[in-house]
VEXTIDREN-252579 format. One record per residue: residue in three letters; residue number from 1; x, y, z of N, C-alpha, C, O in turn. Coordinates in Angstrom, 3 decimals. Layout:
+------+-----+----------+----------+----------+----------+----------+----------+----------+----------+----------+----------+----------+----------+
! rest !  nr !      nc1 !      nc2 !      nc3 !     cac1 !     cac2 !     cac3 !      cc1 !      cc2 !      cc3 !      oc1 !      oc2 !      oc3 !
+------+-----+----------+----------+----------+----------+----------+----------+----------+----------+----------+----------+----------+----------+
!  ALA ! NUM !        X !        Y !        Z !        X !        Y !        Z !        X !        Y !        Z !        X !        Y !        Z !
...
+------+-----+----------+----------+----------+----------+----------+----------+----------+----------+----------+----------+----------+----------+
//
This chain:
+------+-----+----------+----------+----------+----------+----------+----------+----------+----------+----------+----------+----------+----------+
! rest !  nr !      nc1 !      nc2 !      nc3 !     cac1 !     cac2 !     cac3 !      cc1 !      cc2 !      cc3 !      oc1 !      oc2 !      oc3 !
+------+-----+----------+----------+----------+----------+----------+----------+----------+----------+----------+----------+----------+----------+
!  MET !   1 !    0.820 !   -1.196 !    0.000 !    0.000 !    0.000 !    0.000 !    0.866 !    1.263 !    0.000 !    0.417 !    2.333 !   -0.411 !
!  TYR !   2 !    2.117 !    1.125 !    0.468 !    2.999 !    2.290 !    0.536 !    3.164 !    2.949 !   -0.833 !    3.007 !    4.163 !   -0.963 !
!  ASP !   3 !    3.482 !    2.147 !   -1.855 !    3.719 !    2.716 !   -3.190 !    2.477 !    3.403 !   -3.735 !    2.559 !    4.483 !   -4.321 !
!  GLU !   4 !    1.327 !    2.769 !   -3.537 !    0.062 !    3.356 !   -3.994 !   -0.195 !    4.689 !   -3.293 !   -0.568 !    5.671 !   -3.935 !
!  MET !   5 !    0.005 !    4.721 !   -1.982 !   -0.217 !    5.952 !   -1.225 !    0.792 !    7.021 !   -1.633 !    0.436 !    8.193 !   -1.755 !
!  ARG !   6 !    2.028 !    6.632 !   -1.841 !    3.060 !    7.589 !   -2.247 !    2.663 !    8.255 !   -3.566 !    2.737 !    9.477 !   -3.693 !
!  GLU !   7 !    2.248 !    7.460 !   -4.535 !    1.836 !    8.013 !   -5.828 !    0.615 !    8.916 !   -5.672 !    0.516 !    9.950 !   -6.332 !
!  PHE !   8 !   -0.305 !    8.526 !   -4.806 !   -1.496 !    9.350 !   -4.572 !   -1.102 !   10.696 !   -3.971 !   -1.597 !   11.737 !   -4.403 !
!  VAL !   9 !   -0.216 !   10.680 !   -2.978 !    0.222 !   11.925 !   -2.332 !    0.946 !   12.810 !   -3.336 !    0.701 !   14.015 !   -3.385 !
!  ILE !  10 !    1.829 !   12.232 !   -4.133 !    2.537 !   13.025 !   -5.141 !    1.554 !   13.627 !   -6.140 !    1.697 !   14.786 !   -6.530 !
!  GLY !  11 !    0.565 !   12.852 !   -6.553 !   -0.468 !   13.380 !   -7.459 !   -1.236 !   14.530 !   -6.831 !   -1.533 !   15.524 !   -7.494 !
!  ALA !  12 !   -1.557 !   14.394 !   -5.548 !   -2.265 !   15.473 !   -4.847 !   -1.400 !   16.723 !   -4.773 !   -1.897 !   17.836 !   -4.948 !
!  LEU !  13 !   -0.116 !   16.546 !   -4.516 !    0.807 !   17.687 !   -4.463 !    0.906 !   18.372 !   -5.824 !    0.947 !   19.600 !   -5.907 !
!  GLU !  14 !    0.943 !   17.574 !   -6.885 !    0.992 !   18.146 !   -8.230 !   -0.267 !   18.951 !   -8.523 !   -0.191 !   20.036 !   -9.099 !
!  GLU !  15 !   -1.424 !   18.425 !   -8.130 !   -2.689 !   19.142 !   -8.335 !   -2.706 !   20.476 !   -7.602 !   -3.362 !   21.422 !   -8.037 !
!  MET !  16 !   -1.979 !   20.547 !   -6.479 !   -1.913 !   21.785 !   -5.696 !   -0.732 !   22.653 !   -6.127 !   -0.390 !   23.623 !   -5.452 !
!  SER !  17 !   -0.111 !   22.300 !   -7.256 !    0.975 !   23.069 !   -7.876 !    2.280 !   23.077 !   -7.095 !    3.064 !   24.019 !   -7.210 !
!  PHE !  18 !    2.521 !   22.039 !   -6.303 !    3.817 !   21.910 !   -5.655 !    4.766 !   21.219 !   -6.626 !    4.350 !   20.320 !   -7.357 !
!  PRO !  19 !    6.031 !   21.622 !   -6.647 !    6.991 !   20.980 !   -7.551 !    7.339 !   19.572 !   -7.061 !    7.775 !   19.393 !   -5.924 !
!  THR !  20 !    7.147 !   18.593 !   -7.915 !    7.382 !   17.207 !   -7.489 !    8.448 !   16.497 !   -8.323 !    8.754 !   15.333 !   -8.063 !
!  ASP !  21 !    9.015 !   17.173 !   -9.315 !    9.987 !   16.512 !  -10.197 !   11.178 !   15.945 !   -9.436 !   11.639 !   14.846 !   -9.745 !
!  ASP !  22 !   11.676 !   16.665 !   -8.460 !   12.850 !   16.227 !   -7.704 !   12.494 !   15.695 !   -6.323 !   13.361 !   15.589 !   -5.456 !
!  LEU !  23 !   11.230 !   15.361 !   -6.113 !   10.770 !   14.909 !   -4.800 !   11.245 !   13.477 !   -4.543 !   10.935 !   12.563 !   -5.308 !
!  ALA !  24 !   11.992 !   13.297 !   -3.471 !   12.499 !   11.976 !   -3.083 !   11.898 !   11.609 !   -1.731 !   11.316 !   12.455 !   -1.053 !
!  ASP !  25 !   12.041 !   10.354 !   -1.346 !   11.477 !    9.907 !   -0.072 !   12.004 !   10.710 !    1.112 !   11.292 !   10.903 !    2.097 !
!  ASP !  26 !   13.243 !   11.176 !    1.021 !   13.800 !   11.929 !    2.137 !   13.592 !   13.444 !    2.012 !   14.093 !   14.205 !    2.839 !
!  SER !  27 !   12.864 !   13.880 !    0.993 !   12.557 !   15.304 !    0.833 !   11.633 !   15.757 !    1.951 !   10.651 !   15.088 !    2.272 !
!  LEU !  28 !   11.957 !   16.891 !    2.535 !   11.110 !   17.443 !    3.586 !    9.986 !   18.239 !    2.954 !   10.189 !   18.950 !    1.969 !
!  LEU !  29 !    8.796 !   18.114 !    3.530 !    7.603 !   18.713 !    2.936 !    7.246 !   20.079 !    3.505 !    6.458 !   20.808 !    2.902 !
!  GLY !  30 !    7.802 !   20.433 !    4.637 !    7.409 !   21.639 !    5.355 !    7.683 !   22.935 !    4.629 !    8.198 !   22.946 !    3.511 !
!  PRO !  31 !    7.330 !   24.036 !    5.285 !    7.406 !   25.368 !    4.679 !    8.803 !   25.765 !    4.217 !    8.932 !   26.533 !    3.263 !
!  ASP !  32 !    9.840 !   25.269 !    4.860 !   11.190 !   25.657 !    4.484 !   11.754 !   24.845 !    3.327 !   12.808 !   25.187 !    2.791 !
!  ASP !  33 !   11.074 !   23.785 !    2.936 !   11.581 !   22.921 !    1.876 !   10.610 !   22.893 !    0.698 !   10.708 !   23.730 !   -0.199 !
!  LEU !  34 !    9.677 !   21.946 !    0.687 !    8.710 !   21.889 !   -0.411 !    7.757 !   23.079 !   -0.366 !    7.298 !   23.555 !   -1.404 !
!  GLY !  35 !    7.465 !   23.550 !    0.835 !    6.608 !   24.724 !    0.956 !    5.212 !   24.433 !    1.476 !    4.357 !   25.318 !    1.462 !
!  MET !  36 !    4.960 !   23.213 !    1.935 !    3.633 !   22.887 !    2.445 !    3.415 !   23.538 !    3.805 !    4.281 !   23.507 !    4.679 !
!  ASP !  37 !    2.245 !   24.123 !    3.953 !    1.842 !   24.645 !    5.255 !    0.737 !   23.750 !    5.803 !    0.383 !   22.749 !    5.180 !
!  SER !  38 !    0.196 !   24.101 !    6.955 !   -0.809 !   23.239 !    7.586 !   -2.055 !   23.080 !    6.726 !   -2.687 !   22.024 !    6.759 !
!  LEU !  39 !   -2.422 !   24.094 !    5.961 !   -3.599 !   23.973 !    5.083 !   -3.348 !   22.974 !    3.956 !   -4.244 !   22.212 !    3.593 !
!  ALA !  40 !   -2.147 !   22.973 !    3.407 !   -1.823 !   22.021 !    2.341 !   -1.817 !   20.591 !    2.878 !   -2.305 !   19.672 !    2.221 !
!  PHE !  41 !   -1.259 !   20.410 !    4.082 !   -1.283 !   19.084 !    4.695 !   -2.722 !   18.630 !    4.913 !   -3.071 !   17.483 !    4.632 !
!  ALA !  42 !   -3.549 !   19.535 !    5.415 !   -4.957 !   19.196 !    5.663 !   -5.653 !   18.806 !    4.364 !   -6.457 !   17.874 !    4.353 !
!  GLU !  43 !   -5.359 !   19.500 !    3.277 !   -5.970 !   19.184 !    1.986 !   -5.562 !   17.792 !    1.513 !   -6.401 !   17.039 !    1.018 !
!  VAL !  44 !   -4.298 !   17.446 !    1.659 !   -3.858 !   16.096 !    1.265 !   -4.567 !   15.053 !    2.119 !   -5.009 !   14.025 !    1.607 !
!  ILE !  45 !   -4.676 !   15.312 !    3.409 !   -5.340 !   14.359 !    4.303 !   -6.808 !   14.184 !    3.924 !   -7.321 !   13.065 !    3.938 !
!  VAL !  46 !   -7.484 !   15.278 !    3.586 !   -8.885 !   15.190 !    3.152 !   -8.984 !   14.359 !    1.874 !   -9.891 !   13.538 !    1.739 !
!  GLN !  47 !   -8.064 !   14.565 !    0.944 !   -8.087 !   13.772 !   -0.289 !   -7.865 !   12.286 !    0.001 !   -8.500 !   11.434 !   -0.619 !
!  VAL !  48 !   -6.973 !   11.974 !    0.933 !   -6.744 !   10.575 !    1.315 !   -8.009 !    9.997 !    1.944 !   -8.402 !    8.872 !    1.636 !
!  GLU !  49 !   -8.645 !   10.767 !    2.825 !   -9.894 !   10.306 !    3.450 !  -10.944 !    9.990 !    2.398 !  -11.618 !    8.963 !    2.480 !
!  GLU !  50 !  -11.085 !   10.865 !    1.413 !  -12.085 !   10.645 !    0.359 !  -11.723 !    9.458 !   -0.520 !  -12.588 !    8.654 !   -0.866 !
!  ARG !  51 !  -10.466 !    9.346 !   -0.878 !  -10.025 !    8.262 !   -1.766 !  -10.164 !    6.890 !   -1.108 !  -10.575 !    5.927 !   -1.755 !
!  TYR !  52 !   -9.823 !    6.803 !    0.176 !   -9.812 !    5.516 !    0.869 !  -11.019 !    5.314 !    1.771 !  -11.089 !    4.330 !    2.508 !
!  ASP !  53 !  -11.968 !    6.238 !    1.716 !  -13.216 !    6.148 !    2.471 !  -12.966 !    5.891 !    3.958 !  -13.538 !    4.978 !    4.555 !
!  VAL !  54 !  -12.104 !    6.715 !    4.532 !  -11.800 !    6.646 !    5.960 !  -11.872 !    8.059 !    6.538 !  -11.869 !    9.044 !    5.799 !
!  ARG !  55 !  -11.936 !    8.142 !    7.850 !  -11.893 !    9.431 !    8.544 !  -10.811 !    9.349 !    9.606 !  -10.774 !    8.406 !   10.397 !
!  PHE !  56 !   -9.944 !   10.329 !    9.618 !   -8.868 !   10.372 !   10.586 !   -9.264 !   11.222 !   11.774 !  -10.008 !   12.194 !   11.639 !
!  GLY !  57 !   -8.757 !   10.846 !   12.948 !   -8.888 !   11.695 !   14.115 !   -7.963 !   12.893 !   13.947 !   -7.136 !   12.919 !   13.035 !
!  GLN !  58 !   -8.094 !   13.854 !   14.798 !   -7.334 !   15.090 !   14.679 !   -5.823 !   14.867 !   14.648 !   -5.112 !   15.563 !   13.923 !
!  ASP !  59 !   -5.332 !   13.914 !   15.418 !   -3.888 !   13.722 !   15.512 !   -3.373 !   12.515 !   14.736 !   -2.165 !   12.279 !   14.714 !
!  GLU !  60 !   -4.238 !   11.757 !   14.112 !   -3.823 !   10.499 !   13.495 !   -2.846 !   10.654 !   12.349 !   -1.868 !    9.909 !   12.276 !
!  ALA !  61 !   -3.076 !   11.584 !   11.464 !   -2.248 !   11.673 !   10.267 !   -1.040 !   12.574 !   10.462 !   -0.201 !   12.673 !    9.567 !
!  GLY !  62 !   -0.934 !   13.213 !   11.571 !    0.215 !   14.073 !   11.806 !    0.036 !   15.438 !   11.194 !   -0.983 !   15.724 !   10.564 !
!  GLY !  63 !    1.022 !   16.269 !   11.380 !    0.928 !   17.623 !   10.864 !    2.175 !   17.999 !   10.108 !    3.082 !   17.185 !    9.931 !
!  PRO !  64 !    2.213 !   19.219 !    9.668 !    3.317 !   19.653 !    8.824 !    4.610 !   19.876 !    9.592 !    4.792 !   19.350 !   10.690 !
!  THR !  65 !    5.429 !   20.595 !    9.055 !    6.760 !   21.043 !    9.482 !    7.808 !   20.157 !    8.847 !    7.770 !   19.927 !    7.638 !
!  ASP !  66 !    8.726 !   19.665 !    9.623 !    9.866 !   18.958 !    9.038 !    9.646 !   17.458 !    8.993 !   10.296 !   16.705 !    9.718 !
!  ILE !  67 !    8.732 !   17.028 !    8.141 !    8.479 !   15.602 !    7.954 !    8.836 !   15.260 !    6.509 !    8.546 !   16.022 !    5.588 !
!  SER !  68 !    9.463 !   14.118 !    6.331 !    9.839 !   13.702 !    4.983 !    8.633 !   13.101 !    4.265 !    7.639 !   12.725 !    4.887 !
!  LEU !  69 !    8.748 !   13.024 !    2.958 !    7.694 !   12.393 !    2.161 !    7.464 !   10.971 !    2.654 !    6.319 !   10.564 !    2.847 !
!  ALA !  70 !    8.539 !   10.209 !    2.862 !    8.402 !    8.814 !    3.296 !    7.698 !    8.717 !    4.647 !    6.818 !    7.874 !    4.822 !
!  SER !  71 !    8.073 !    9.563 !    5.599 !    7.444 !    9.524 !    6.926 !    5.977 !    9.898 !    6.853 !    5.146 !    9.294 !    7.531 !
!  PHE !  72 !    5.651 !   10.888 !    6.038 !    4.255 !   11.311 !    5.872 !    3.432 !   10.183 !    5.260 !    2.337 !    9.881 !    5.733 !
!  VAL !  73 !    3.962 !    9.560 !    4.208 !    3.250 !    8.459 !    3.548 !    3.090 !    7.285 !    4.504 !    2.012 !    6.694 !    4.573 !
!  GLU !  74 !    4.140 !    6.937 !    5.241 !    4.048 !    5.830 !    6.202 !    2.983 !    6.118 !    7.254 !    2.229 !    5.225 !    7.638 !
!  ARG !  75 !    2.921 !    7.348 !    7.714 !    1.929 !    7.725 !    8.722 !    0.513 !    7.630 !    8.147 !   -0.407 !    7.177 !    8.828 !
!  LEU !  76 !    0.343 !    8.055 !    6.898 !   -0.973 !    7.949 !    6.260 !   -1.380 !    6.496 !    6.055 !   -2.530 !    6.134 !    6.301 !
!  VAL !  77 !   -0.447 !    5.659 !    5.607 !   -0.736 !    4.233 !    5.407 !   -1.173 !    3.609 !    6.724 !   -2.170 !    2.888 !    6.772 !
!  LYS !  78 !   -0.436 !    3.880 !    7.784 !   -0.787 !    3.331 !    9.097 !   -2.161 !    3.809 !    9.534 !   -2.950 !    3.023 !   10.058 !
!  SER !  79 !   -2.455 !    5.080 !    9.327 !   -3.755 !    5.628 !    9.717 !   -4.896 !    4.995 !    8.928 !   -5.955 !    4.707 !    9.486 !
!  VAL !  80 !   -4.681 !    4.780 !    7.631 !   -5.703 !    4.131 !    6.795 !   -5.921 !    2.698 !    7.272 !   -7.063 !    2.257 !    7.397 !
!  GLU !  81 !   -4.848 !    1.974 !    7.537 !   -4.980 !    0.591 !    8.011 !   -5.715 !    0.524 !    9.337 !   -6.566 !   -0.344 !    9.527 !
!  ILE !  82 !   -5.405 !    1.414 !   10.245 !   -6.105 !    1.448 !   11.546 !   -7.575 !    1.775 !   11.366 !   -8.437 !    1.120 !   11.952 !
!  ALA !  83 !   -7.867 !    2.789 !   10.552 !   -9.256 !    3.207 !   10.343 !  -10.072 !    2.082 !    9.699 !  -11.225 !    1.861 !   10.072 !
!  LYS !  84 !   -9.482 !    1.375 !    8.739 !  -10.202 !    0.277 !    8.098 !  -10.417 !   -0.884 !    9.055 !  -11.472 !   -1.517 !    9.031 !
!  ALA !  85 !   -9.433 !   -1.170 !    9.894 !   -9.566 !   -2.248 !   10.872 !  -10.666 !   -1.919 !   11.889 !  -11.443 !   -2.792 !   12.274 !
!  GLU !  86 !  -10.723 !   -0.675 !   12.312 !  -11.752 !   -0.263 !   13.281 !  -13.147 !   -0.288 !   12.663 !  -14.133 !   -0.516 !   13.364 !
!  ALA !  87 !  -13.233 !   -0.058 !   11.362 !  -14.533 !   -0.046 !   10.691 !  -15.051 !   -1.455 !   10.411 !  -16.246 !   -1.652 !   10.186 !
!  ALA !  88 !  -14.150 !   -2.427 !   10.426 !  -14.546 !   -3.805 !   10.087 !  -15.283 !   -4.474 !   11.237 !  -15.686 !   -5.632 !   11.121 !
+------+-----+----------+----------+----------+----------+----------+----------+----------+----------+----------+----------+----------+----------+
//
């Protein structure tokens, strides 16, 4: 699921006009690097919720600042897996 989620997140970032050509797993997403702020993170999380038909708690998916693409994707994958398990 990691690869699928990674591609989804990159697609969402592209739709929001963030530069993704040089985006690597260790690229930091926060305001000082890629330029994501808390609103951009929230938008990606909402898109993940809609795509995977899950709802995250306030702290489940994490927040912005100095998080790498890989860490953000791993956190989203874990949150989706937990949400689906709880719904079953």
